[in-house]
C-alpha positions as CSV (number, residue, x, y, z in Angstrom):
1,M,12.0,9.7,21.9
2,T,8.3,10.0,21.6
3,P,6.9,13.6,21.6
4,S,3.4,13.9,22.7
5,T,2.7,17.2,21.0
6,E,3.4,18.8,17.6
7,A,5.6,21.6,19.6
8,E,7.7,18.8,21.3
9,L,8.5,17.3,18.0
10,S,9.4,20.5,16.4
11,D,11.9,21.0,19.3
12,V,13.3,17.6,19.1
13,I,14.0,18.0,15.1
14,A,15.2,21.7,15.6
15,G,17.7,20.6,18.2
16,A,18.8,17.4,16.7
17,Q,22.6,17.0,16.4
18,G,22.6,14.0,14.1
19,P,20.4,11.9,11.9
20,L,16.8,10.9,13.1
21,R,15.2,7.6,12.5
22,I,11.6,8.4,12.1
23,Q,8.9,5.7,12.6
24,G,5.3,5.1,13.6
25,G,4.3,1.8,15.1
26,G,7.5,-0.1,13.7
27,T,5.6,-2.3,11.6
28,R,6.9,-1.4,8.0
29,D,10.8,-1.9,8.3
30,I,11.1,-1.0,4.6
31,G,13.9,0.8,2.8
32,A,17.9,1.1,3.2
33,P,18.8,0.6,7.0
34,V,18.7,3.9,8.9
35,Q,21.2,4.8,11.8
36,G,19.8,7.6,14.0
37,T,17.9,8.5,17.0
38,V,14.7,7.1,16.8
39,V,11.7,9.3,16.8
40,S,8.3,7.8,17.3
41,T,5.1,9.6,16.3
42,T,2.8,7.0,18.5
43,G,2.5,10.0,21.1
44,L,0.8,12.1,18.5
45,S,-2.4,10.0,18.9
46,G,-6.2,10.3,18.7
47,V,-9.2,11.2,16.3
48,S,-9.7,14.8,16.9
49,L,-12.3,15.2,14.2
50,Y,-15.0,12.9,12.6
51,E,-18.1,13.9,10.7
52,P,-19.7,10.6,9.2
53,G,-22.0,12.9,7.3
54,A,-19.3,14.6,5.5
55,L,-17.2,11.4,5.2
56,T,-14.4,13.2,6.9
57,L,-11.8,12.0,9.6
58,V,-8.9,13.9,11.0
59,A,-6.5,12.1,13.3
60,G,-2.9,12.4,14.8
61,A,-0.2,10.7,12.9
62,G,0.3,8.3,15.7
63,T,-3.2,6.8,16.0
64,P,-3.4,3.3,15.5
65,L,-4.9,2.3,12.4
66,A,-7.1,-0.4,14.1
67,E,-8.6,2.5,16.3
68,I,-9.3,4.3,13.1
69,E,-10.9,1.3,11.4
70,A,-13.1,0.5,14.6
71,T,-14.1,4.1,14.8
72,L,-15.4,4.1,11.1
73,A,-16.8,0.5,11.4
74,A,-19.1,1.9,14.3
75,E,-20.5,4.1,11.7
76,G,-20.7,1.8,8.8
77,Q,-17.8,3.4,7.1
78,R,-14.3,2.4,6.1
79,L,-11.1,3.7,4.3
80,A,-11.6,3.1,0.7
81,F,-7.9,2.4,0.0
82,E,-7.8,-1.0,2.1
83,P,-4.3,-0.6,3.6
84,M,-2.0,-3.7,3.8
85,D,-0.9,-5.0,6.8
86,H,3.0,-5.8,6.5
87,R,3.4,-7.5,9.8
88,G,3.0,-11.2,8.5
89,L,5.2,-10.6,5.5
90,L,7.9,-8.8,7.5
91,G,7.9,-10.8,10.7
92,T,7.4,-7.4,12.7
93,T,5.4,-6.8,15.7
94,G,3.9,-3.2,17.0
95,T,0.9,-1.5,15.9
96,S,0.3,0.2,12.6
97,T,-0.3,4.0,12.7
98,I,-2.2,6.0,10.2
99,G,0.9,8.2,9.8
100,G,2.8,5.3,8.6
101,V,0.3,4.2,6.1
102,V,0.0,7.8,4.7
103,A,4.0,8.1,4.7
104,G,4.4,4.9,2.8
105,N,1.2,5.5,0.6
106,I,0.1,2.0,1.7
107,S,-2.7,1.0,-0.6
108,G,-4.5,-2.5,-1.1
109,P,-6.6,-4.3,-3.7
110,R,-9.2,-1.7,-3.8
111,R,-6.6,0.8,-5.5
112,I,-7.8,-0.3,-8.9
113,Q,-11.3,1.2,-8.2
114,A,-10.8,3.6,-5.3
115,G,-7.4,5.0,-5.8
116,A,-4.4,5.0,-3.6
117,C,-4.0,6.4,0.0
118,R,-2.9,9.7,-1.4
119,D,-6.2,9.9,-3.3
120,S,-8.1,9.7,0.0
121,L,-5.9,12.3,1.8
122,L,-7.3,15.7,2.0
123,G,-5.0,17.4,4.3
124,V,-1.7,17.1,6.3
125,R,0.4,18.8,9.1
126,F,4.0,17.9,9.5
127,V,7.3,19.1,10.8
128,D,10.1,19.5,8.3
129,G,14.0,18.9,8.8
130,A,14.3,22.4,10.1
131,G,11.8,22.0,12.9
132,R,9.1,24.2,10.8
133,V,5.6,23.4,11.5
134,L,3.7,23.3,8.0
135,K,0.3,22.4,7.0
136,N,-1.4,21.8,3.6
137,G,-5.0,21.0,2.1
138,G,-7.9,20.8,4.4
139,R,-11.1,18.9,5.1
140,V,-12.3,19.1,1.5
141,M,-11.1,18.0,-1.8
142,K,-10.9,21.5,-3.3
143,N,-9.1,23.1,-0.6
144,V,-5.4,22.7,-1.9
145,T,-3.7,25.9,-3.1
146,G,-0.1,26.3,-4.3
147,Y,2.2,23.3,-3.7
148,D,0.2,20.0,-3.2
149,L,2.2,19.0,-0.5
150,V,-0.5,16.5,0.5
151,K,0.3,14.4,-2.3
152,L,4.0,15.0,-1.8
153,M,4.1,13.5,1.7
154,A,2.2,10.5,0.8
155,G,4.9,8.0,-0.2
156,S,7.7,10.1,1.1
157,W,8.6,7.6,3.9
158,G,9.5,10.4,6.6
159,T,12.3,11.9,4.4
160,L,10.6,15.3,3.8
161,G,8.9,15.8,7.2
162,V,7.3,14.0,10.1
163,L,3.5,13.8,9.9
164,T,1.8,15.1,12.9
165,E,-1.9,15.1,11.6
166,V,-3.7,13.7,8.6
167,S,-7.1,14.3,7.1
168,L,-8.9,11.8,5.2
169,K,-12.0,11.3,3.2
170,V,-13.8,7.7,3.8
171,Q,-16.5,5.9,2.4
172,A,-19.6,3.9,3.3
173,V,-19.2,-0.1,3.7
174,P,-21.3,-1.5,0.9
175,E,-24.3,-3.4,1.7
176,A,-23.2,-6.7,0.0
177,V,-20.1,-8.2,-1.6
178,G,-19.4,-11.1,-4.0
179,C,-16.4,-12.8,-5.5
180,V,-16.4,-14.6,-8.7
181,L,-13.9,-17.4,-8.5
182,I,-12.1,-19.2,-11.2
183,N,-10.0,-22.2,-10.6
184,G,-7.2,-23.5,-12.9
185,L,-6.3,-20.7,-15.1
186,S,-2.8,-20.1,-16.2
187,D,-1.2,-16.8,-15.5
188,K,-1.6,-15.5,-18.8
189,D,-5.2,-16.6,-19.1
190,A,-6.0,-15.2,-15.6
191,V,-4.5,-11.7,-16.5
192,A,-6.8,-11.7,-19.7
193,A,-9.8,-12.7,-17.6
194,M,-9.2,-10.0,-15.0
195,S,-8.5,-7.4,-17.7
196,A,-11.7,-8.5,-19.3
197,A,-13.6,-8.0,-15.8
198,L,-11.8,-4.6,-15.2
199,G,-13.0,-3.4,-18.6
200,S,-16.6,-4.4,-18.0
201,P,-19.3,-2.2,-17.0
202,Y,-19.6,-4.3,-13.7
203,D,-17.7,-2.1,-11.5
204,V,-15.0,-4.5,-10.1
205,S,-13.3,-3.5,-6.8
206,G,-10.6,-6.2,-6.8
207,A,-9.0,-8.6,-9.3
208,A,-6.1,-11.1,-8.2
209,H,-4.6,-14.2,-9.1
210,A,-2.6,-16.6,-7.3
211,P,-0.6,-19.5,-9.3
212,S,-0.8,-21.4,-6.0
213,G,-3.7,-20.7,-3.7
214,V,-4.8,-21.8,-0.2
215,D,-5.4,-25.3,-1.7
216,G,-2.1,-25.2,-3.8
217,H,-4.0,-24.9,-7.2
218,P,-4.3,-21.5,-9.3
219,V,-7.2,-19.3,-8.4
220,T,-8.3,-16.1,-9.8
221,M,-10.7,-13.7,-7.7
222,I,-12.8,-11.0,-8.9
223,R,-14.6,-8.9,-6.4
224,I,-17.7,-6.7,-6.7
225,E,-19.4,-4.6,-4.1
226,G,-22.7,-2.5,-3.6
227,L,-26.4,-3.1,-3.2
228,E,-27.5,-6.6,-2.8
229,A,-29.6,-6.7,-6.0
230,S,-26.8,-5.2,-8.0
231,V,-24.2,-7.6,-6.8
232,A,-26.3,-10.7,-7.5
233,Y,-26.9,-9.1,-11.1
234,R,-23.2,-8.2,-11.6
235,A,-22.0,-11.7,-10.3
236,A,-24.1,-13.6,-12.7
237,K,-23.0,-11.3,-15.8
238,L,-19.5,-11.6,-14.8
239,T,-19.8,-15.3,-14.5
240,D,-21.3,-15.6,-18.1
241,A,-18.6,-13.2,-19.5
242,L,-15.6,-15.0,-17.9
243,A,-16.8,-18.4,-18.9
244,R,-14.8,-18.2,-22.3
245,F,-11.6,-18.2,-20.5
246,G,-12.3,-21.8,-19.3
247,G,-11.6,-23.0,-15.7
248,E,-14.2,-23.8,-13.1
249,L,-16.2,-20.8,-12.2
250,S,-18.2,-20.3,-8.8
251,V,-19.5,-17.2,-7.0
252,E,-18.7,-16.5,-3.2
253,R,-21.3,-14.6,-1.5
254,D,-20.7,-15.0,2.2
255,A,-19.2,-11.8,3.3
256,N,-17.0,-13.0,5.9
257,K,-15.4,-15.5,3.4
258,V,-15.0,-12.8,1.0
259,A,-13.3,-10.5,3.6
260,A,-11.1,-13.2,4.6
261,G,-10.1,-14.1,1.2
262,W,-9.2,-10.5,0.2
263,A,-7.3,-10.1,3.5
264,W,-5.2,-13.1,2.3
265,V,-4.6,-11.0,-0.9
266,R,-3.9,-7.7,0.7
267,D,-1.4,-9.0,3.2
268,V,0.3,-11.2,0.6
269,T,-0.3,-14.2,3.0
270,V,1.0,-16.8,0.3
271,L,4.5,-15.3,0.4
272,Q,4.9,-14.9,4.2
273,E,6.2,-18.6,4.9
274,G,9.6,-19.6,3.9
275,D,12.9,-17.8,3.3
276,G,13.8,-15.2,0.7
277,D,13.4,-11.8,-0.4
278,V,9.9,-10.4,-1.3
279,W,9.8,-7.9,-4.3
280,R,6.8,-5.8,-5.4
281,I,6.9,-5.2,-9.2
282,S,4.7,-2.8,-11.0
283,V,4.2,-3.3,-14.6
284,K,1.5,-3.1,-17.4
285,P,-0.9,-5.9,-16.5
286,S,-0.2,-7.8,-19.9
287,D,3.5,-7.8,-19.0
288,G,3.1,-9.6,-15.6
289,P,3.2,-13.1,-16.6
290,K,6.2,-12.4,-19.1
291,V,8.3,-10.9,-16.1
292,V,7.3,-13.9,-14.1
293,E,8.5,-16.3,-16.9
294,K,11.7,-14.7,-17.1
295,L,12.2,-14.9,-13.3
296,Q,11.0,-18.5,-13.3
297,A,13.9,-19.3,-15.7
298,L,16.3,-18.1,-13.3
299,Y,14.7,-19.0,-9.9
300,A,12.7,-22.2,-10.2
301,D,11.1,-21.9,-6.7
302,L,9.6,-18.3,-7.5
303,G,6.7,-17.6,-5.2
304,V,3.9,-15.4,-7.0
305,L,0.9,-13.3,-6.3
306,Y,-0.8,-10.9,-8.9
307,D,-3.0,-8.0,-7.8
308,W,-4.5,-4.9,-9.4
309,G,-5.7,-7.1,-12.4
310,G,-2.0,-8.1,-12.9
311,G,-0.4,-4.8,-12.6
312,L,1.3,-5.4,-9.2
313,V,3.3,-8.8,-9.0
314,W,4.6,-9.9,-5.7
315,V,7.6,-12.4,-6.1
316,Q,9.5,-14.3,-3.5
317,V,13.1,-15.0,-4.6
318,A,16.4,-16.3,-3.2
319,E,18.0,-13.9,-0.8
320,G,20.2,-11.1,-2.3
321,T,18.4,-11.4,-5.9
322,D,17.9,-8.2,-7.8
323,V,14.9,-8.9,-9.7
324,R,15.8,-5.6,-12.0
325,S,18.5,-7.8,-13.5
326,V,15.8,-9.0,-15.8
327,A,14.7,-6.3,-18.1
328,F,11.1,-5.2,-17.9
329,E,9.1,-2.0,-18.3
330,G,8.0,-0.9,-14.9
331,H,9.6,-0.6,-11.3
332,A,10.5,-2.8,-8.6
333,T,10.8,-2.3,-4.6
334,L,12.4,-4.6,-2.3
335,I,9.9,-5.0,0.4
336,R,11.6,-8.0,2.4
337,G,15.1,-8.5,2.8
338,S,17.8,-8.7,5.3
339,Q,19.7,-5.6,6.6
340,D,22.7,-6.8,4.6
341,T,20.7,-7.0,1.3
342,R,18.8,-3.9,2.0
343,A,22.2,-2.1,2.5
344,S,23.7,-3.5,-0.8
345,L,20.9,-3.3,-3.1
346,Q,18.8,-0.3,-4.0
347,V,15.7,-0.9,-2.2
348,F,13.4,1.6,-4.0
349,H,13.5,1.5,-8.0
350,P,16.3,3.9,-9.3
351,E,14.8,7.3,-10.4
352,P,15.5,8.7,-14.1
353,A,18.1,11.5,-13.7
354,P,15.6,14.5,-14.3
355,L,13.3,12.9,-11.6
356,A,16.2,12.2,-9.1
357,A,17.3,15.8,-9.3
358,L,13.9,17.0,-8.5
359,S,13.8,14.6,-5.4
360,Q,17.3,15.8,-4.2
361,G,16.0,19.5,-4.7
362,L,12.8,18.9,-2.7
363,R,14.9,17.0,0.2
364,A,17.2,20.0,0.3
365,K,14.5,22.3,0.6
366,F,12.4,20.4,3.3
367,D,15.4,18.8,5.2
368,P,18.4,21.0,4.5
369,C,20.3,19.2,7.0
370,G,19.6,15.6,5.7
371,I,18.5,14.4,9.2
372,L,15.2,12.9,8.5
373,N,15.6,8.9,7.5
374,P,18.8,9.9,5.6
375,G,19.3,7.1,2.9
376,L,16.3,5.3,3.4
377,M,14.9,5.8,-0.1
378,G,18.5,5.6,-1.8
């Protein structure tokens, strides 16, 4: 079913006789498999308000992400949180929607500077599991009273309600960009270099490390953005500051090449080829290399990519592997796996008992019959 209005969606949910599988463009098949009638939000499409001067955009949840990015680009603006395109990693087709991005709180390399998707979210409208139309927030950052349902809906994966409209703050595209590249560092030294860059006064907007880059050799990437003179100054300063970590340093200033390089990181392109499951592990940056070492001791062909200064570690392992069998402080989510694997392993990291009780209480409140993506998040 593809409702074309919020009222139609409300009627569909209120009249549902069984579970519903909620989806946007179908590009992010993540979570435990859900059995139920498919309800697509793609009929709720279109930008209803865009005020470039106020850095504000309002759109239907089914609006293609590409349409929103094109609308913003025409005014020299962008989404700050740099959402990942999962299609290459998951082997899916379709068109990513802004509602799907918000529902998954999908955030890319710039999160370390600009925050996650939820941090750019100003307001939402959604239909809960009882068919009620709810709204929260607005078009300015200080317009939230009572429960902050805006933040709650981001990352709920359609289990609390079906988004119909989202309001977002946007940002201007910077005048210039640069990327400091360091070739040949070990994982540990790369994380130390990224930490030094992020702790510097040079306003880094991306810090990633690939043990096997495009040419098969280790590469560490530090991105800076802003005014031309400022980028040139900060790139030079960072190059000097990072020389102590060794490796071969260079600076890339071609905007197209920098954009392509960070799209490669954002979409985890290095792990798209080959078989095996792909996990997303969040840890303290200094713990990242330790977790990878433990996993490499068990799985020799481990594929790895570090983002967020080392705090986000992507790993590719043999099918059916639960990386949580290796002890570490943090959490891990299975992003790519077969239907059988996703049915047998807990896809999202197990919640502590108090948090799990809170989550269950929220679902009971917003989806009393348990019909919205039941079981998807465990």
